Structure formats: C-alpha cells, structure tokens
C-alpha positions in Angstrom: 0.0 0.0 0.0 1.4 3.4 -1.0 1.3 6.3 1.5 0.3 8.7 -1.2 -3.0 8.2 -3.0 -3.3 11.5 -4.9 -7.0 11.6 -4.0 -6.5 14.7 -1.9 -4.7 16.8 -4.4 -7.7 19.1 -5.0 -8.3 19.9 -1.4 -10.8 17.1 -0.6 -10.4 14.1 1.8 -12.5 11.1 2.7 -14.1 10.8 6.1 -14.4 7.4 7.8 -17.4 5.9 6.0 -16.5 7.3 2.6 -18.0 10.8 2.6 -15.7 13.3 0.8 -15.3 16.8 2.3 -13.1 19.8 2.0 -9.8 19.6 4.0 -10.9 23.0 5.4 -14.1 21.6 7.0 -14.8 21.8 10.7 -14.6 18.0 11.0 -11.2 17.7 9.4 -9.9 20.7 11.4 -11.1 18.9 14.6 -9.3 15.7 14.0 -6.3 17.5 12.7 -6.0 19.4 16.0 -6.3 16.0 17.8 -3.5 14.6 15.7 -1.3 17.7 16.5 -2.0 17.2 20.2 -1.0 13.6 20.0 2.3 14.6 18.3 3.0 17.1 21.0 2.4 14.5 23.7 5.0 12.4 21.9 7.5 15.3 22.0 6.8 15.6 25.8 7.3 11.9 26.3 10.8 12.1 24.7 11.8 14.4 27.6 10.3 12.3 30.5 11.9 9.5 32.4 9.2 8.5 34.9 7.8 5.1 33.9 4.4 5.7 35.4 4.0 9.0 33.5 5.2 7.5 30.3 2.7 4.6 30.6 -0.2 7.1 31.2 0.9 9.2 28.2 1.1 6.1 26.0 -2.5 5.2 27.0 -3.6 8.8 26.3 -2.0 8.7 22.8 -3.9 5.5 22.1 -7.1 7.1 23.3 -6.5 10.2 21.2 -6.4 7.9 18.1 -9.8 6.6 19.3 -11.1 10.2 19.7 -9.6 11.2 16.3 -11.2 8.2 14.5 -14.6 9.1 15.9 -14.1 12.8 15.0 -13.4 11.6 11.5 -16.7 9.7 11.4 -20.0 11.5 10.8 -22.5 10.4 13.4 -24.8 8.9 10.7 -21.9 6.7 9.6 -21.0 5.3 13.1 -23.3 2.3 12.6 -23.0 -0.1 9.7 -26.0 -1.4 7.8 -25.9 -4.6 9.8 -26.3 -2.7 13.1 -22.7 -3.1 14.3 -20.5 -0.2 15.2 -18.1 1.0 12.4 -15.5 1.7 15.1 -14.1 -1.0 17.3 -13.4 1.5 20.1 -15.1 4.6 21.4 -14.3 6.9 24.3 -16.5 6.4 27.3 -16.8 7.5 30.9 -14.1 4.9 31.8 -11.4 6.9 30.0 -12.6 10.1 31.5 -12.6 8.7 35.0 -9.1 7.3 34.4 -7.8 10.8 33.7 -9.5 12.1 36.9 -8.0 9.3 39.0 -4.5 10.0 37.6 -4.9 13.7 38.2 -6.1 13.3 41.8 -3.1 11.1 42.5 -0.6 13.7 41.2 -2.5 16.6 42.7 -2.1 15.0 46.2 1.7 15.3 45.8 1.7 19.0 44.8 1.5 22.3 46.7 -1.9 23.9 46.4 -2.2 26.6 43.7 -2.3 30.2 44.9 -1.6 31.9 41.6 -1.8 31.2 38.0 1.3 29.4 36.7 3.3 30.8 33.7 3.7 28.0 31.1 7.3 26.9 31.2 9.8 25.1 33.4 12.0 22.4 32.0 11.6 20.9 28.6 9.1 18.2 29.6 6.9 20.6 31.5 7.1 23.2 28.7 5.9 20.7 26.1 3.1 19.5 28.4 1.9 23.1 28.8 2.0 23.4 25.0 0.1 20.2 24.6 -2.5 21.5 27.1 -3.1 24.6 24.9 -3.4 22.4 21.8 -5.8 20.2 23.7 -8.0 23.3 24.4 -7.9 24.1 20.7 -8.9 20.6 19.8 -11.8 20.8 22.4 -12.9 24.2 20.9 -12.9 22.7 17.4 -15.1 19.8 18.5 -17.5 22.2 20.2 -17.5 24.3 17.0 -18.2 21.1 14.9 -21.0 20.2 17.3 -22.8 23.4 16.5 -23.4 22.2 13.0 -23.0 18.4 13.2 -23.6 16.1 16.2 -20.6 15.1 18.2 -20.9 12.6 21.0 -20.5 14.6 24.3 -17.9 12.1 25.6 -15.4 13.3 23.1 -15.7 16.9 24.2 -15.7 15.9 27.9 -12.6 13.7 27.4 -10.6 16.6 25.8 -11.8 19.0 28.6 -10.5 16.6 31.2 -7.3 15.8 29.3 -6.4 19.5 29.3 -6.8 19.6 33.0 -4.7 16.4 33.3 -1.9 17.9 31.2 -1.8 21.0 33.4 -1.5 18.9 36.6 1.0 16.6 34.9 3.2 19.6 33.9 3.2 20.7 37.5 4.0 17.2 38.7 6.8 16.7 36.2 8.3 20.0 37.3 8.3 18.8 40.8 9.9 15.4 39.9 12.7 17.3 38.0 13.2 19.8 40.8 12.2 22.7 38.6 10.5 25.6 40.2 7.2 27.0 39.0 6.9 30.6 37.9 3.7 32.4 39.0 1.6 35.1 37.5 1.1 37.4 40.5 -0.5 40.7 39.5 0.9 42.2 42.7 4.5 41.6 41.7 4.5 43.5 38.4 
C-alpha cells in the first residue's frame, strides 16, 4: 500500500465511512487538532523519564487515536447497515474517570495553587503546557463542529478533562525534576 493516494490533491479528503469533504471543513480541522495534540504529547514523552507518567501518556496517545477516528466519522456513519459499530473502540466515561484518577493522585503530591502558573519550566513541563493549549484548541474545534454536526458529548468531555490532566502533569513533572514554577502574581508586576 502506498502512502500517497493523490485523492486529496484538489483539497478534498474522505471521512471514515466514505463521505468526501473539504480539507478545510470543521470536522477535518477537529481531528487535525487532535492529531497535532498527539504529536506534542509524543514530544513531551521524549523528555520524560518517569515510567508511570510514560505509561499514562502512551495510553492517552492510544485514546487520542480513538477520539480522532470518531471525530473523522460522521454520526450517521457510526453504525454499519448490519447494526454493528463501524468503530471497534469509542471513548467512554471509563477513560474520562481514568484521567480524573491520575490527576487526583498527582495533585495530592503538589502544593496547592495560589496563583496562575506561567507556562514553562524544563523541557518536559514546557511541552506538556504546549500540549495543554493544543488540547484546548482541539476541544474548541469539536465544540464548533458540534454546533453544525452532532458530536458525542464524551469526546468533548474527554478533551476537557485531558487539558486539566496535562496542566496537573506539567506541575508534577516540574516537581519530579526539581524545577520551580513561575507564578503570575499581579501584585508583583
């Protein structure tokens, strides 16, 4: 199988299920943002040594492929004619609760927040903060898509929770690496 198909040379692409749309469509934008997020998490992983964190991020990357495949599938194409799901996996409350559990465990090891944190720190924390902002963009793009085409609420909820997780993880990784956090304190201008 060749990587290039030439079917997108005129600015069109096929969604999962066969429908052809513009590469500038809201749906393509949404799963493109999810793909970018996944790549940034990969960059962050390349700067992290903690086995537990790496295992969680690997699971998240897997889940993001699941989110992306559903984002690339119009709701009316989720079910096949025989009544079975077109997708073998879909994000559920289980994955959302998993993020919450991981966040709670890391948060217990961190100092309580008193000010906003400036994105930065070491390389791993900085890439996690960048991934968090890309996650927020991916979430906004799914919300925008949902205004014109139905999106299962679990996808939006998962990305919302994932951005929170990435924030907590950036703080936790900074602590693991002995890197101090910089605060945005309006009184210290």
